[in-house]
PDB file with SEQRES, HELIX, SHEET and CRYST1 records, atoms N, CA, C and O in Angstrom:
SEQRES   1 A   75  MET VAL HIS SER LEU ARG ILE GLU TYR GLN ASP ARG ILE          
SEQRES   2 A   75  ASN PHE VAL ILE LEU ASP TYR MET ILE THR GLU GLN ARG          
SEQRES   3 A   75  GLU LEU ALA SER VAL MET SER ILE ALA GLY HIS PRO ALA          
SEQRES   4 A   75  PHE ALA VAL ILE GLY ALA ASN GLN ASP PRO LYS ASP ALA          
SEQRES   5 A   75  SER ASP GLN THR PHE GLY PHE GLN SER GLU SER ARG LEU          
SEQRES   6 A   75  ARG LEU LEU LEU GLU GLU LEU ILE GLU THR                      
HELIX    1 AA1 VAL A    2  TYR A    9  1                                   8    
HELIX    2 AA2 THR A   23  VAL A   31  1                                   9    
HELIX    3 AA3 PRO A   49  ASP A   51  5                                   3    
HELIX    4 AA4 GLU A   62  GLU A   74  1                                  13    
SHEET    1 AA1 2 ALA A  39  VAL A  42  0                                        
SHEET    2 AA1 2 ASP A  54  PHE A  57 -1                                        
CRYST1    1.000    1.000    1.000  90.00  90.00  90.00 P 1           1          
ATOM      1  N   MET A   1       0.793  -1.125  -0.024  1.00  0.00           N  
ATOM      2  CA  MET A   1      -0.022   0.030  -0.016  1.00  0.00           C  
ATOM      3  C   MET A   1       0.873   1.261   0.036  1.00  0.00           C  
ATOM      4  O   MET A   1       0.652   2.191  -0.739  1.00  0.00           O  
ATOM      5  N   VAL A   2       1.855   1.313   0.896  1.00  0.00           N  
ATOM      6  CA  VAL A   2       2.655   2.524   0.972  1.00  0.00           C  
ATOM      7  C   VAL A   2       3.468   2.696  -0.355  1.00  0.00           C  
ATOM      8  O   VAL A   2       3.636   3.826  -0.815  1.00  0.00           O  
ATOM      9  N   HIS A   3       3.940   1.661  -0.931  1.00  0.00           N  
ATOM     10  CA  HIS A   3       4.724   1.715  -2.110  1.00  0.00           C  
ATOM     11  C   HIS A   3       3.831   2.215  -3.334  1.00  0.00           C  
ATOM     12  O   HIS A   3       4.299   2.954  -4.200  1.00  0.00           O  
ATOM     13  N   SER A   4       2.549   1.775  -3.344  1.00  0.00           N  
ATOM     14  CA  SER A   4       1.684   2.307  -4.461  1.00  0.00           C  
ATOM     15  C   SER A   4       1.320   3.786  -4.196  1.00  0.00           C  
ATOM     16  O   SER A   4       1.070   4.505  -5.164  1.00  0.00           O  
ATOM     17  N   LEU A   5       1.279   4.243  -3.037  1.00  0.00           N  
ATOM     18  CA  LEU A   5       1.053   5.626  -2.669  1.00  0.00           C  
ATOM     19  C   LEU A   5       2.293   6.437  -3.110  1.00  0.00           C  
ATOM     20  O   LEU A   5       2.190   7.510  -3.704  1.00  0.00           O  
ATOM     21  N   ARG A   6       3.463   5.865  -2.787  1.00  0.00           N  
ATOM     22  CA  ARG A   6       4.713   6.533  -3.148  1.00  0.00           C  
ATOM     23  C   ARG A   6       4.770   6.750  -4.677  1.00  0.00           C  
ATOM     24  O   ARG A   6       5.191   7.806  -5.149  1.00  0.00           O  
ATOM     25  N   ILE A   7       4.352   5.763  -5.411  1.00  0.00           N  
ATOM     26  CA  ILE A   7       4.470   5.893  -6.865  1.00  0.00           C  
ATOM     27  C   ILE A   7       3.501   6.998  -7.342  1.00  0.00           C  
ATOM     28  O   ILE A   7       3.824   7.850  -8.170  1.00  0.00           O  
ATOM     29  N   GLU A   8       2.308   6.919  -6.763  1.00  0.00           N  
ATOM     30  CA  GLU A   8       1.296   7.924  -7.063  1.00  0.00           C  
ATOM     31  C   GLU A   8       1.681   9.416  -6.788  1.00  0.00           C  
ATOM     32  O   GLU A   8       1.323  10.331  -7.530  1.00  0.00           O  
ATOM     33  N   TYR A   9       2.419   9.583  -5.692  1.00  0.00           N  
ATOM     34  CA  TYR A   9       2.620  10.921  -5.127  1.00  0.00           C  
ATOM     35  C   TYR A   9       4.159  11.376  -5.302  1.00  0.00           C  
ATOM     36  O   TYR A   9       4.531  12.483  -4.913  1.00  0.00           O  
ATOM     37  N   GLN A  10       4.988  10.488  -5.887  1.00  0.00           N  
ATOM     38  CA  GLN A  10       6.421  10.820  -5.782  1.00  0.00           C  
ATOM     39  C   GLN A  10       6.798  12.041  -6.622  1.00  0.00           C  
ATOM     40  O   GLN A  10       7.907  12.557  -6.488  1.00  0.00           O  
ATOM     41  N   ASP A  11       5.898  12.507  -7.480  1.00  0.00           N  
ATOM     42  CA  ASP A  11       6.278  13.808  -8.246  1.00  0.00           C  
ATOM     43  C   ASP A  11       5.989  15.036  -7.484  1.00  0.00           C  
ATOM     44  O   ASP A  11       6.290  16.141  -7.934  1.00  0.00           O  
ATOM     45  N   ARG A  12       5.356  14.859  -6.230  1.00  0.00           N  
ATOM     46  CA  ARG A  12       5.030  15.929  -5.347  1.00  0.00           C  
ATOM     47  C   ARG A  12       5.565  15.881  -4.034  1.00  0.00           C  
ATOM     48  O   ARG A  12       5.646  16.921  -3.381  1.00  0.00           O  
ATOM     49  N   ILE A  13       5.972  14.693  -3.530  1.00  0.00           N  
ATOM     50  CA  ILE A  13       6.357  14.461  -2.236  1.00  0.00           C  
ATOM     51  C   ILE A  13       7.599  13.530  -2.251  1.00  0.00           C  
ATOM     52  O   ILE A  13       7.638  12.507  -2.934  1.00  0.00           O  
ATOM     53  N   ASN A  14       8.609  13.952  -1.455  1.00  0.00           N  
ATOM     54  CA  ASN A  14       9.778  13.108  -1.351  1.00  0.00           C  
ATOM     55  C   ASN A  14       9.509  12.077  -0.221  1.00  0.00           C  
ATOM     56  O   ASN A  14       9.244  12.437   0.926  1.00  0.00           O  
ATOM     57  N   PHE A  15       9.588  10.807  -0.592  1.00  0.00           N  
ATOM     58  CA  PHE A  15       9.373   9.776   0.400  1.00  0.00           C  
ATOM     59  C   PHE A  15      10.767   9.263   0.925  1.00  0.00           C  
ATOM     60  O   PHE A  15      11.670   9.057   0.113  1.00  0.00           O  
ATOM     61  N   VAL A  16      10.942   9.066   2.197  1.00  0.00           N  
ATOM     62  CA  VAL A  16      12.115   8.483   2.738  1.00  0.00           C  
ATOM     63  C   VAL A  16      11.676   7.224   3.523  1.00  0.00           C  
ATOM     64  O   VAL A  16      10.855   7.312   4.436  1.00  0.00           O  
ATOM     65  N   ILE A  17      12.221   6.082   3.162  1.00  0.00           N  
ATOM     66  CA  ILE A  17      11.929   4.832   3.877  1.00  0.00           C  
ATOM     67  C   ILE A  17      13.171   4.419   4.595  1.00  0.00           C  
ATOM     68  O   ILE A  17      14.225   4.194   4.000  1.00  0.00           O  
ATOM     69  N   LEU A  18      13.028   4.328   5.831  1.00  0.00           N  
ATOM     70  CA  LEU A  18      14.178   3.911   6.648  1.00  0.00           C  
ATOM     71  C   LEU A  18      14.338   2.429   6.731  1.00  0.00           C  
ATOM     72  O   LEU A  18      13.353   1.695   6.807  1.00  0.00           O  
ATOM     73  N   ASP A  19      15.611   1.959   6.718  1.00  0.00           N  
ATOM     74  CA  ASP A  19      15.903   0.571   6.829  1.00  0.00           C  
ATOM     75  C   ASP A  19      16.546   0.394   8.140  1.00  0.00           C  
ATOM     76  O   ASP A  19      17.673   0.872   8.268  1.00  0.00           O  
ATOM     77  N   TYR A  20      15.995  -0.233   9.157  1.00  0.00           N  
ATOM     78  CA  TYR A  20      16.488  -0.368  10.426  1.00  0.00           C  
ATOM     79  C   TYR A  20      17.745  -1.238  10.578  1.00  0.00           C  
ATOM     80  O   TYR A  20      18.335  -1.325  11.655  1.00  0.00           O  
ATOM     81  N   MET A  21      18.142  -1.891   9.447  1.00  0.00           N  
ATOM     82  CA  MET A  21      19.378  -2.563   9.403  1.00  0.00           C  
ATOM     83  C   MET A  21      20.578  -1.735   9.155  1.00  0.00           C  
ATOM     84  O   MET A  21      21.714  -2.177   9.331  1.00  0.00           O  
ATOM     85  N   ILE A  22      20.315  -0.470   8.724  1.00  0.00           N  
ATOM     86  CA  ILE A  22      21.440   0.480   8.411  1.00  0.00           C  
ATOM     87  C   ILE A  22      21.548   1.440   9.634  1.00  0.00           C  
ATOM     88  O   ILE A  22      20.614   2.157   9.991  1.00  0.00           O  
ATOM     89  N   THR A  23      22.750   1.396  10.238  1.00  0.00           N  
ATOM     90  CA  THR A  23      22.952   2.168  11.448  1.00  0.00           C  
ATOM     91  C   THR A  23      22.582   3.604  11.462  1.00  0.00           C  
ATOM     92  O   THR A  23      21.983   4.115  12.408  1.00  0.00           O  
ATOM     93  N   GLU A  24      22.974   4.291  10.323  1.00  0.00           N  
ATOM     94  CA  GLU A  24      22.638   5.731  10.177  1.00  0.00           C  
ATOM     95  C   GLU A  24      21.156   6.048  10.129  1.00  0.00           C  
ATOM     96  O   GLU A  24      20.686   7.067  10.633  1.00  0.00           O  
ATOM     97  N   GLN A  25      20.436   5.114   9.492  1.00  0.00           N  
ATOM     98  CA  GLN A  25      19.005   5.242   9.462  1.00  0.00           C  
ATOM     99  C   GLN A  25      18.326   4.923  10.792  1.00  0.00           C  
ATOM    100  O   GLN A  25      17.315   5.529  11.148  1.00  0.00           O  
ATOM    101  N   ARG A  26      18.866   4.019  11.480  1.00  0.00           N  
ATOM    102  CA  ARG A  26      18.356   3.687  12.817  1.00  0.00           C  
ATOM    103  C   ARG A  26      18.603   4.860  13.715  1.00  0.00           C  
ATOM    104  O   ARG A  26      17.762   5.165  14.561  1.00  0.00           O  
ATOM    105  N   GLU A  27      19.738   5.544  13.568  1.00  0.00           N  
ATOM    106  CA  GLU A  27      20.009   6.692  14.405  1.00  0.00           C  
ATOM    107  C   GLU A  27      19.110   7.883  14.060  1.00  0.00           C  
ATOM    108  O   GLU A  27      18.765   8.637  14.970  1.00  0.00           O  
ATOM    109  N   LEU A  28      18.690   8.108  12.735  1.00  0.00           N  
ATOM    110  CA  LEU A  28      17.725   9.071  12.396  1.00  0.00           C  
ATOM    111  C   LEU A  28      16.368   8.693  13.024  1.00  0.00           C  
ATOM    112  O   LEU A  28      15.680   9.580  13.529  1.00  0.00           O  
ATOM    113  N   ALA A  29      15.987   7.498  13.013  1.00  0.00           N  
ATOM    114  CA  ALA A  29      14.723   7.055  13.588  1.00  0.00           C  
ATOM    115  C   ALA A  29      14.777   7.409  15.088  1.00  0.00           C  
ATOM    116  O   ALA A  29      13.750   7.818  15.629  1.00  0.00           O  
ATOM    117  N   SER A  30      15.903   7.276  15.779  1.00  0.00           N  
ATOM    118  CA  SER A  30      16.036   7.546  17.146  1.00  0.00           C  
ATOM    119  C   SER A  30      15.911   9.045  17.393  1.00  0.00           C  
ATOM    120  O   SER A  30      15.290   9.447  18.378  1.00  0.00           O  
ATOM    121  N   VAL A  31      16.495   9.904  16.510  1.00  0.00           N  
ATOM    122  CA  VAL A  31      16.357  11.348  16.672  1.00  0.00           C  
ATOM    123  C   VAL A  31      14.935  11.779  16.525  1.00  0.00           C  
ATOM    124  O   VAL A  31      14.489  12.743  17.147  1.00  0.00           O  
ATOM    125  N   MET A  32      14.189  11.022  15.654  1.00  0.00           N  
ATOM    126  CA  MET A  32      12.803  11.398  15.479  1.00  0.00           C  
ATOM    127  C   MET A  32      11.843  10.734  16.551  1.00  0.00           C  
ATOM    128  O   MET A  32      10.621  10.859  16.470  1.00  0.00           O  
ATOM    129  N   SER A  33      12.451  10.042  17.529  1.00  0.00           N  
ATOM    130  CA  SER A  33      11.719   9.293  18.501  1.00  0.00           C  
ATOM    131  C   SER A  33      10.797   8.227  17.954  1.00  0.00           C  
ATOM    132  O   SER A  33       9.696   7.988  18.449  1.00  0.00           O  
ATOM    133  N   ILE A  34      11.315   7.585  16.881  1.00  0.00           N  
ATOM    134  CA  ILE A  34      10.547   6.449  16.324  1.00  0.00           C  
ATOM    135  C   ILE A  34      11.235   5.237  16.842  1.00  0.00           C  
ATOM    136  O   ILE A  34      12.398   4.982  16.529  1.00  0.00           O  
ATOM    137  N   ALA A  35      10.478   4.441  17.684  1.00  0.00           N  
ATOM    138  CA  ALA A  35      11.039   3.221  18.282  1.00  0.00           C  
ATOM    139  C   ALA A  35      10.638   2.010  17.576  1.00  0.00           C  
ATOM    140  O   ALA A  35      11.206   0.954  17.852  1.00  0.00           O  
ATOM    141  N   GLY A  36       9.742   2.050  16.716  1.00  0.00           N  
ATOM    142  CA  GLY A  36       9.276   0.770  16.002  1.00  0.00           C  
ATOM    143  C   GLY A  36       8.644   1.155  14.649  1.00  0.00           C  
ATOM    144  O   GLY A  36       8.649   2.324  14.264  1.00  0.00           O  
ATOM    145  N   HIS A  37       8.124   0.194  13.966  1.00  0.00           N  
ATOM    146  CA  HIS A  37       7.549   0.405  12.732  1.00  0.00           C  
ATOM    147  C   HIS A  37       6.340  -0.474  12.554  1.00  0.00           C  
ATOM    148  O   HIS A  37       6.257  -1.539  13.165  1.00  0.00           O  
ATOM    149  N   PRO A  38       5.381  -0.048  11.717  1.00  0.00           N  
ATOM    150  CA  PRO A  38       5.500   1.070  10.804  1.00  0.00           C  
ATOM    151  C   PRO A  38       5.276   2.395  11.533  1.00  0.00           C  
ATOM    152  O   PRO A  38       4.506   2.499  12.488  1.00  0.00           O  
ATOM    153  N   ALA A  39       5.957   3.349  11.052  1.00  0.00           N  
ATOM    154  CA  ALA A  39       5.849   4.735  11.555  1.00  0.00           C  
ATOM    155  C   ALA A  39       5.845   5.651  10.338  1.00  0.00           C  
ATOM    156  O   ALA A  39       6.525   5.356   9.355  1.00  0.00           O  
ATOM    157  N   PHE A  40       5.119   6.724  10.373  1.00  0.00           N  
ATOM    158  CA  PHE A  40       5.068   7.695   9.322  1.00  0.00           C  
ATOM    159  C   PHE A  40       5.233   9.117   9.906  1.00  0.00           C  
ATOM    160  O   PHE A  40       4.662   9.437  10.949  1.00  0.00           O  
ATOM    161  N   ALA A  41       5.963   9.896   9.267  1.00  0.00           N  
ATOM    162  CA  ALA A  41       6.254  11.207   9.722  1.00  0.00           C  
ATOM    163  C   ALA A  41       6.229  12.267   8.584  1.00  0.00           C  
ATOM    164  O   ALA A  41       6.701  11.994   7.481  1.00  0.00           O  
ATOM    165  N   VAL A  42       5.717  13.390   8.838  1.00  0.00           N  
ATOM    166  CA  VAL A  42       5.705  14.473   7.823  1.00  0.00           C  
ATOM    167  C   VAL A  42       6.749  15.468   8.203  1.00  0.00           C  
ATOM    168  O   VAL A  42       6.708  16.008   9.309  1.00  0.00           O  
ATOM    169  N   ILE A  43       7.666  15.726   7.347  1.00  0.00           N  
ATOM    170  CA  ILE A  43       8.747  16.694   7.674  1.00  0.00           C  
ATOM    171  C   ILE A  43       8.800  17.705   6.493  1.00  0.00           C  
ATOM    172  O   ILE A  43       8.903  17.335   5.323  1.00  0.00           O  
ATOM    173  N   GLY A  44       8.725  18.960   6.864  1.00  0.00           N  
ATOM    174  CA  GLY A  44       8.828  19.999   5.875  1.00  0.00           C  
ATOM    175  C   GLY A  44      10.163  20.032   5.183  1.00  0.00           C  
ATOM    176  O   GLY A  44      11.122  19.448   5.687  1.00  0.00           O  
ATOM    177  N   ALA A  45      10.270  20.718   4.003  1.00  0.00           N  
ATOM    178  CA  ALA A  45      11.497  20.736   3.265  1.00  0.00           C  
ATOM    179  C   ALA A  45      12.626  21.293   4.073  1.00  0.00           C  
ATOM    180  O   ALA A  45      13.730  20.757   3.976  1.00  0.00           O  
ATOM    181  N   ASN A  46      12.443  22.347   4.881  1.00  0.00           N  
ATOM    182  CA  ASN A  46      13.451  22.962   5.642  1.00  0.00           C  
ATOM    183  C   ASN A  46      13.379  22.744   7.103  1.00  0.00           C  
ATOM    184  O   ASN A  46      13.882  23.548   7.888  1.00  0.00           O  
ATOM    185  N   GLN A  47      12.760  21.668   7.487  1.00  0.00           N  
ATOM    186  CA  GLN A  47      12.457  21.321   8.903  1.00  0.00           C  
ATOM    187  C   GLN A  47      13.449  20.265   9.349  1.00  0.00           C  
ATOM    188  O   GLN A  47      13.799  19.359   8.593  1.00  0.00           O  
ATOM    189  N   ASP A  48      13.859  20.385  10.487  1.00  0.00           N  
ATOM    190  CA  ASP A  48      14.675  19.446  11.219  1.00  0.00           C  
ATOM    191  C   ASP A  48      13.865  18.098  11.401  1.00  0.00           C  
ATOM    192  O   ASP A  48      12.708  18.161  11.818  1.00  0.00           O  
ATOM    193  N   PRO A  49      14.396  16.987  11.124  1.00  0.00           N  
ATOM    194  CA  PRO A  49      13.636  15.669  11.336  1.00  0.00           C  
ATOM    195  C   PRO A  49      13.101  15.509  12.701  1.00  0.00           C  
ATOM    196  O   PRO A  49      12.048  14.893  12.866  1.00  0.00           O  
ATOM    197  N   LYS A  50      13.760  16.028  13.705  1.00  0.00           N  
ATOM    198  CA  LYS A  50      13.305  15.846  15.056  1.00  0.00           C  
ATOM    199  C   LYS A  50      12.089  16.679  15.366  1.00  0.00           C  
ATOM    200  O   LYS A  50      11.453  16.524  16.408  1.00  0.00           O  
ATOM    201  N   ASP A  51      11.777  17.568  14.441  1.00  0.00           N  
ATOM    202  CA  ASP A  51      10.610  18.458  14.636  1.00  0.00           C  
ATOM    203  C   ASP A  51       9.443  18.076  13.679  1.00  0.00           C  
ATOM    204  O   ASP A  51       8.654  18.917  13.249  1.00  0.00           O  
ATOM    205  N   ALA A  52       9.387  16.796  13.385  1.00  0.00           N  
ATOM    206  CA  ALA A  52       8.294  16.460  12.339  1.00  0.00           C  
ATOM    207  C   ALA A  52       7.011  16.902  12.812  1.00  0.00           C  
ATOM    208  O   ALA A  52       6.677  16.779  13.991  1.00  0.00           O  
ATOM    209  N   SER A  53       6.231  17.450  11.862  1.00  0.00           N  
ATOM    210  CA  SER A  53       4.923  18.003  12.266  1.00  0.00           C  
ATOM    211  C   SER A  53       3.816  17.074  12.514  1.00  0.00           C  
ATOM    212  O   SER A  53       2.848  17.410  13.196  1.00  0.00           O  
ATOM    213  N   ASP A  54       3.934  15.869  11.958  1.00  0.00           N  
ATOM    214  CA  ASP A  54       2.898  14.803  12.187  1.00  0.00           C  
ATOM    215  C   ASP A  54       3.564  13.497  12.176  1.00  0.00           C  
ATOM    216  O   ASP A  54       4.243  13.111  11.225  1.00  0.00           O  
ATOM    217  N   GLN A  55       3.354  12.809  13.269  1.00  0.00           N  
ATOM    218  CA  GLN A  55       3.807  11.392  13.324  1.00  0.00           C  
ATOM    219  C   GLN A  55       2.689  10.450  13.607  1.00  0.00           C  
ATOM    220  O   GLN A  55       1.809  10.739  14.418  1.00  0.00           O  
ATOM    221  N   THR A  56       2.711   9.357  12.965  1.00  0.00           N  
ATOM    222  CA  THR A  56       1.641   8.354  13.082  1.00  0.00           C  
ATOM    223  C   THR A  56       2.391   6.976  13.186  1.00  0.00           C  
ATOM    224  O   THR A  56       3.283   6.643  12.406  1.00  0.00           O  
ATOM    225  N   PHE A  57       1.952   6.242  14.191  1.00  0.00           N  
ATOM    226  CA  PHE A  57       2.531   4.922  14.475  1.00  0.00           C  
ATOM    227  C   PHE A  57       1.555   3.758  14.241  1.00  0.00           C  
ATOM    228  O   PHE A  57       0.351   3.910  14.446  1.00  0.00           O  
ATOM    229  N   GLY A  58       2.050   2.649  13.831  1.00  0.00           N  
ATOM    230  CA  GLY A  58       1.223   1.481  13.655  1.00  0.00           C  
ATOM    231  C   GLY A  58       0.533   1.484  12.272  1.00  0.00           C  
ATOM    232  O   GLY A  58       0.753   2.370  11.446  1.00  0.00           O  
ATOM    233  N   PHE A  59      -0.275   0.498  12.067  1.00  0.00           N  
ATOM    234  CA  PHE A  59      -0.931   0.339  10.842  1.00  0.00           C  
ATOM    235  C   PHE A  59      -1.849   1.522  10.534  1.00  0.00           C  
ATOM    236  O   PHE A  59      -2.583   1.962  11.419  1.00  0.00           O  
ATOM    237  N   GLN A  60      -1.830   2.037   9.339  1.00  0.00           N  
ATOM    238  CA  GLN A  60      -2.686   3.150   8.929  1.00  0.00           C  
ATOM    239  C   GLN A  60      -3.461   2.690   7.653  1.00  0.00           C  
ATOM    240  O   GLN A  60      -2.918   2.044   6.757  1.00  0.00           O  
ATOM    241  N   SER A  61      -4.705   3.050   7.639  1.00  0.00           N  
ATOM    242  CA  SER A  61      -5.454   2.687   6.348  1.00  0.00           C  
ATOM    243  C   SER A  61      -4.931   3.563   5.207  1.00  0.00           C  
ATOM    244  O   SER A  61      -4.339   4.621   5.421  1.00  0.00           O  
ATOM    245  N   GLU A  62      -5.170   3.087   4.009  1.00  0.00           N  
ATOM    246  CA  GLU A  62      -4.768   3.839   2.812  1.00  0.00           C  
ATOM    247  C   GLU A  62      -5.477   5.240   2.851  1.00  0.00           C  
ATOM    248  O   GLU A  62      -4.871   6.251   2.495  1.00  0.00           O  
ATOM    249  N   SER A  63      -6.723   5.275   3.275  1.00  0.00           N  
ATOM    250  CA  SER A  63      -7.373   6.568   3.206  1.00  0.00           C  
ATOM    251  C   SER A  63      -6.806   7.580   4.238  1.00  0.00           C  
ATOM    252  O   SER A  63      -6.889   8.782   3.982  1.00  0.00           O  
ATOM    253  N   ARG A  64      -6.226   7.146   5.407  1.00  0.00           N  
ATOM    254  CA  ARG A  64      -5.618   7.977   6.376  1.00  0.00           C  
ATOM    255  C   ARG A  64      -4.323   8.419   5.787  1.00  0.00           C  
ATOM    256  O   ARG A  64      -4.048   9.618   5.850  1.00  0.00           O  
ATOM    257  N   LEU A  65      -3.449   7.538   5.187  1.00  0.00           N  
ATOM    258  CA  LEU A  65      -2.263   8.003   4.630  1.00  0.00           C  
ATOM    259  C   LEU A  65      -2.459   8.951   3.461  1.00  0.00           C  
ATOM    260  O   LEU A  65      -1.680   9.890   3.292  1.00  0.00           O  
ATOM    261  N   ARG A  66      -3.463   8.729   2.668  1.00  0.00           N  
ATOM    262  CA  ARG A  66      -3.827   9.601   1.528  1.00  0.00           C  
ATOM    263  C   ARG A  66      -4.168  11.015   2.035  1.00  0.00           C  
ATOM    264  O   ARG A  66      -3.783  12.012   1.424  1.00  0.00           O  
ATOM    265  N   LEU A  67      -4.884  11.081   3.141  1.00  0.00           N  
ATOM    266  CA  LEU A  67      -5.333  12.320   3.737  1.00  0.00           C  
ATOM    267  C   LEU A  67      -3.980  13.061   4.259  1.00  0.00           C  
ATOM    268  O   LEU A  67      -3.824  14.265   4.058  1.00  0.00           O  
ATOM    269  N   LEU A  68      -3.112  12.353   4.872  1.00  0.00           N  
ATOM    270  CA  LEU A  68      -1.864  12.993   5.361  1.00  0.00           C  
ATOM    271  C   LEU A  68      -1.074  13.604   4.154  1.00  0.00           C  
ATOM    272  O   LEU A  68      -0.557  14.720   4.212  1.00  0.00           O  
ATOM    273  N   LEU A  69      -1.020  12.776   3.040  1.00  0.00           N  
ATOM    274  CA  LEU A  69      -0.289  13.275   1.906  1.00  0.00           C  
ATOM    275  C   LEU A  69      -0.962  14.497   1.244  1.00  0.00           C  
ATOM    276  O   LEU A  69      -0.265  15.441   0.871  1.00  0.00           O  
ATOM    277  N   GLU A  70      -2.242  14.501   1.098  1.00  0.00           N  
ATOM    278  CA  GLU A  70      -2.974  15.622   0.545  1.00  0.00           C  
ATOM    279  C   GLU A  70      -2.866  16.780   1.335  1.00  0.00           C  
ATOM    280  O   GLU A  70      -2.687  17.868   0.787  1.00  0.00           O  
ATOM    281  N   GLU A  71      -2.959  16.671   2.660  1.00  0.00           N  
ATOM    282  CA  GLU A  71      -2.659  17.862   3.503  1.00  0.00           C  
ATOM    283  C   GLU A  71      -1.354  18.403   3.359  1.00  0.00           C  
ATOM    284  O   GLU A  71      -1.177  19.620   3.401  1.00  0.00           O  
ATOM    285  N   LEU A  72      -0.369  17.545   3.181  1.00  0.00           N  
ATOM    286  CA  LEU A  72       1.003  18.022   2.992  1.00  0.00           C  
ATOM    287  C   LEU A  72       1.167  18.764   1.637  1.00  0.00           C  
ATOM    288  O   LEU A  72       1.893  19.756   1.584  1.00  0.00           O  
ATOM    289  N   ILE A  73       0.540  18.327   0.590  1.00  0.00           N  
ATOM    290  CA  ILE A  73       0.565  18.985  -0.654  1.00  0.00           C  
ATOM    291  C   ILE A  73      -0.081  20.384  -0.582  1.00  0.00           C  
ATOM    292  O   ILE A  73       0.372  21.337  -1.216  1.00  0.00           O  
ATOM    293  N   GLU A  74      -1.161  20.462   0.220  1.00  0.00           N  
ATOM    294  CA  GLU A  74      -1.842  21.776   0.275  1.00  0.00           C  
ATOM    295  C   GLU A  74      -1.066  22.840   1.018  1.00  0.00           C  
ATOM    296  O   GLU A  74      -1.327  24.029   0.836  1.00  0.00           O  
ATOM    297  N   THR A  75      -0.069  22.426   1.895  1.00  0.00           N  
ATOM    298  CA  THR A  75       0.679  23.432   2.583  1.00  0.00           C  
ATOM    299  C   THR A  75       1.740  24.041   1.789  1.00  0.00           C  
ATOM    300  O   THR A  75       2.449  24.920   2.277  1.00  0.00           O  
TER     301      THR A  75                                                      
END                                                                             
């Protein structure tokens, strides 16, 4: 589901998918206070990752994720 949304929105939104097996990415997740997955965060273009404006944890429906993406596009 996330991958299909990424394909649909990738011309308007930059998606970053963290791999917890990569130390640097695990460190970024720690900075963002993400302790598990799935987790979704909205970070503005000039915003520090630790100041993510919206974080969602656990399973999210496609409609909820789509709403987050649409809200991001509108700002």
